[in-house]
C-alpha positions as CSV (number, residue, x, y, z in Angstrom):
1,X,0.0,-0.1,-0.1
2,X,2.1,2.4,1.3
3,X,4.6,1.6,-2.3
4,X,1.4,1.8,-4.7
5,X,1.0,5.0,-2.9
6,X,4.5,6.6,-3.7
7,X,3.6,5.8,-7.6
8,X,0.2,7.3,-7.4
9,X,2.3,10.7,-6.0
10,X,4.9,10.4,-8.5
11,X,3.0,10.1,-11.3
12,X,1.0,14.0,-11.7
13,X,4.8,14.8,-10.2
14,X,6.5,13.7,-13.5
15,X,3.9,15.4,-15.7
16,X,3.6,18.8,-14.0
17,X,5.3,20.9,-16.2
18,X,8.2,23.3,-15.7
19,X,6.8,26.3,-16.2
20,X,3.5,27.9,-16.5
21,X,1.5,30.7,-18.6
22,X,0.7,33.7,-18.4
23,X,-1.4,35.8,-21.0
24,X,-3.0,39.0,-21.1
25,X,-1.9,41.9,-20.5
26,X,-3.6,42.5,-17.0
27,X,-1.8,39.1,-15.8
28,X,1.4,40.0,-17.2
29,X,1.0,42.9,-15.2
30,X,0.3,41.1,-12.4
31,X,3.4,38.3,-13.4
32,X,6.2,41.2,-13.5
33,X,4.8,42.7,-9.8
34,X,5.0,40.2,-7.9
35,X,8.9,39.0,-9.7
36,X,9.8,42.7,-9.0
37,X,8.3,42.9,-5.0
38,X,9.5,39.1,-4.0
39,X,13.2,40.2,-5.3
40,X,15.2,40.2,-2.4
41,X,19.2,39.4,-3.4
42,X,19.6,38.9,-7.6
43,X,18.5,39.6,-10.6
44,X,19.6,38.6,-14.1
45,X,18.3,39.7,-17.2
46,X,18.4,39.7,-21.2
47,X,16.6,42.4,-22.1
48,X,16.1,43.8,-25.3
49,X,14.7,47.4,-25.5
50,X,14.6,47.5,-29.5
51,X,12.6,45.1,-29.1
52,X,9.2,47.0,-28.8
53,X,10.1,49.8,-31.1
54,X,8.0,50.2,-33.6
55,X,5.2,47.0,-32.0
56,X,1.6,48.4,-30.8
57,X,2.3,48.0,-27.3
58,X,0.3,49.9,-25.2
59,X,2.9,53.0,-23.4
60,X,1.0,52.8,-20.1
61,X,2.2,48.8,-19.8
62,X,5.6,49.6,-21.1
63,X,5.9,52.4,-18.4
64,X,4.5,49.4,-15.8
65,X,7.0,47.2,-16.8
66,X,10.2,49.5,-17.2
67,X,8.7,51.2,-13.4
68,X,8.4,46.8,-11.9
69,X,12.3,46.4,-13.6
70,X,13.4,49.3,-11.9
71,X,11.4,48.1,-8.6
72,X,13.4,44.9,-8.9
73,X,16.9,46.1,-9.5
74,X,16.4,48.4,-6.5
75,X,15.9,45.9,-4.2
76,X,18.4,43.5,-5.8
77,X,21.8,43.9,-4.6
78,X,23.3,42.5,-7.2
79,X,21.8,43.3,-10.3
80,X,23.4,41.8,-14.2
81,X,21.4,43.4,-17.2
82,X,22.7,41.7,-20.5
83,X,21.7,43.8,-24.2
84,X,22.4,43.4,-27.5
85,X,24.8,45.6,-28.9
86,X,22.5,47.0,-31.8
87,X,20.1,48.4,-28.1
88,X,22.8,50.5,-27.2
89,X,21.2,53.6,-28.7
90,X,17.9,53.4,-26.6
91,X,20.2,52.2,-24.0
92,X,21.7,55.7,-23.9
93,X,18.4,57.2,-23.7
94,X,16.4,55.2,-21.5
95,X,16.8,56.0,-17.2
96,X,19.5,54.6,-15.5
97,X,18.8,51.5,-14.2
98,X,20.8,50.1,-10.9
99,X,23.7,47.7,-10.9
100,X,25.5,46.6,-13.3
101,X,24.8,45.8,-17.4
102,X,27.2,44.3,-20.6
103,X,26.6,44.4,-23.8
104,X,26.7,41.4,-25.8
105,X,26.6,40.3,-29.7
106,X,23.4,39.6,-29.4
107,X,21.3,37.8,-27.0
108,X,18.9,34.1,-27.6
109,X,15.5,35.5,-25.8
110,X,14.6,38.2,-23.4
111,X,14.7,36.8,-19.5
112,X,14.4,37.5,-16.2
113,X,15.7,35.3,-13.2
114,X,14.9,36.7,-9.9
115,X,16.9,35.4,-6.7
116,X,17.6,32.3,-8.9
117,X,14.6,30.2,-7.5
118,X,12.1,31.4,-10.7
119,X,12.4,33.2,-13.9
120,X,9.8,34.3,-16.8
121,X,10.9,33.7,-20.1
122,X,8.5,35.3,-23.2
123,X,6.4,32.9,-25.2
124,X,7.5,34.1,-27.9
125,X,10.5,35.2,-26.6
126,X,10.6,38.1,-27.6
127,X,8.5,40.3,-25.9
128,X,6.7,40.0,-22.7
129,X,3.7,41.7,-23.6
130,X,2.7,38.6,-25.8
131,X,2.5,36.7,-22.9
132,X,4.9,34.4,-20.9
133,X,6.1,31.4,-19.0
134,X,7.0,31.5,-15.3
135,X,8.8,28.5,-14.3
136,X,10.2,27.4,-11.2
137,X,11.5,24.3,-12.3
138,X,15.2,24.3,-10.5
139,X,17.0,22.5,-12.9
140,X,15.5,24.7,-15.8
141,X,15.9,27.8,-13.4
142,X,19.8,26.9,-13.2
143,X,20.2,26.3,-16.7
144,X,19.4,29.7,-17.2
145,X,21.2,31.3,-14.9
146,X,24.2,29.3,-16.6
147,X,23.3,30.7,-20.0
148,X,23.8,34.1,-18.8
149,X,26.9,33.6,-16.8
150,X,28.2,32.1,-19.9
151,X,27.1,35.1,-21.9
152,X,28.1,37.6,-19.1
153,X,32.3,36.7,-19.4
154,X,31.8,37.2,-22.5
155,X,30.0,41.0,-22.3
156,X,31.4,44.2,-22.9
157,X,30.5,46.3,-19.2
158,X,28.4,48.8,-20.2
159,X,29.4,52.5,-18.7
160,X,28.8,55.9,-19.3
161,X,31.3,56.3,-21.9
162,X,30.2,53.2,-23.9
163,X,26.1,54.9,-24.3
164,X,27.5,57.9,-24.5
165,X,29.1,56.8,-28.0
166,X,25.5,55.9,-29.4
167,X,23.6,57.9,-31.2
168,X,20.4,59.6,-30.2
169,X,17.4,57.3,-29.6
170,X,14.6,57.1,-32.4
171,X,12.0,57.5,-30.3
172,X,13.8,61.0,-28.9
173,X,14.4,63.0,-32.1
174,X,11.0,64.4,-32.3
175,X,11.4,65.5,-28.5
176,X,14.0,67.6,-29.1
177,X,12.8,69.0,-32.2
178,X,10.5,70.3,-29.6
179,X,12.8,71.5,-27.4
180,X,15.1,73.3,-29.1
181,X,11.8,74.5,-31.5
182,X,11.0,76.2,-27.6
183,X,7.1,74.9,-27.5
184,X,6.4,74.1,-24.5
185,X,5.6,70.6,-22.9
186,X,1.7,70.8,-23.3
187,X,1.8,72.1,-27.4
188,X,4.6,69.1,-28.2
189,X,3.4,66.7,-26.7
190,X,-0.4,67.4,-28.4
191,X,1.9,67.6,-31.9
192,X,3.6,64.3,-31.5
193,X,0.5,62.9,-30.0
194,X,1.4,61.5,-26.7
195,X,0.5,62.5,-22.9
196,X,1.8,64.8,-20.8
197,X,3.3,62.4,-19.5
198,X,4.9,60.5,-21.4
199,X,6.6,63.5,-22.9
200,X,8.3,64.5,-19.6
201,X,9.1,61.3,-19.6
202,X,10.7,62.0,-22.7
203,X,12.7,64.6,-21.7
204,X,14.0,63.5,-18.9
205,X,15.7,60.2,-20.8
206,X,16.6,62.4,-23.6
207,X,18.3,65.1,-21.0
208,X,20.2,62.2,-19.1
209,X,21.3,60.8,-22.4
210,X,22.8,64.3,-23.0
211,X,24.6,63.9,-19.2
212,X,22.7,67.2,-18.1
213,X,19.9,68.5,-16.5
214,X,19.3,71.5,-18.0
215,X,16.5,71.6,-21.1
216,X,18.9,75.2,-21.6
217,X,22.1,72.9,-22.2
218,X,20.4,70.4,-24.1
219,X,20.6,71.6,-27.4
220,X,24.2,72.5,-27.3
221,X,25.4,69.0,-26.1
222,X,23.5,68.4,-29.0
223,X,25.4,70.1,-31.3
224,X,28.2,68.6,-29.6
225,X,27.6,65.2,-30.8
226,X,27.0,65.5,-33.9
227,X,22.7,65.0,-33.4
228,X,22.0,67.8,-34.8
């Protein structure tokens, strides 16, 4: 009877999938928020900020996903982010995340690993918005951690000097032109078809990319870098 009971328990365990798919913007957002709040020690990511460019992804989702990742990075003492080289302009124009980052020639897929206990991988390997797979199987998670370590060891450290060599991100050029034209934030946001909050965030990203906090100096710095 004991043997039969053990065998009956073993069958469901063997059939248990290594991951749980999550679909739908609301559920995906909740999963990302839960990952961020559960982070305690380490955050490992394969990230491609350029992957969402030109895709029909709602701005609120992008803002929430970015906020969740920044929150997780702020909670973890150890943060290692790997981005592909082609995404360097987007990295240069984005709000800087805590921790360290390295460039790779390419990444195999987007990925988030929290505390080496849970991982999130997009179902299409590119965009979290299209669905993700939450993985808790320890063997699979450790395999993903090893893949990240291998890419990290072969990557190039991403520093301020590296990002300054990047060109102006495409999505920030209209913002720079609006600043140079002397438009008010309200007028510029209306002309660019974005909310005032999104425009203000883009202005912050532009100033960060230019290494200044002054809108008046932004034009001079952009000219010095050949961005005009």
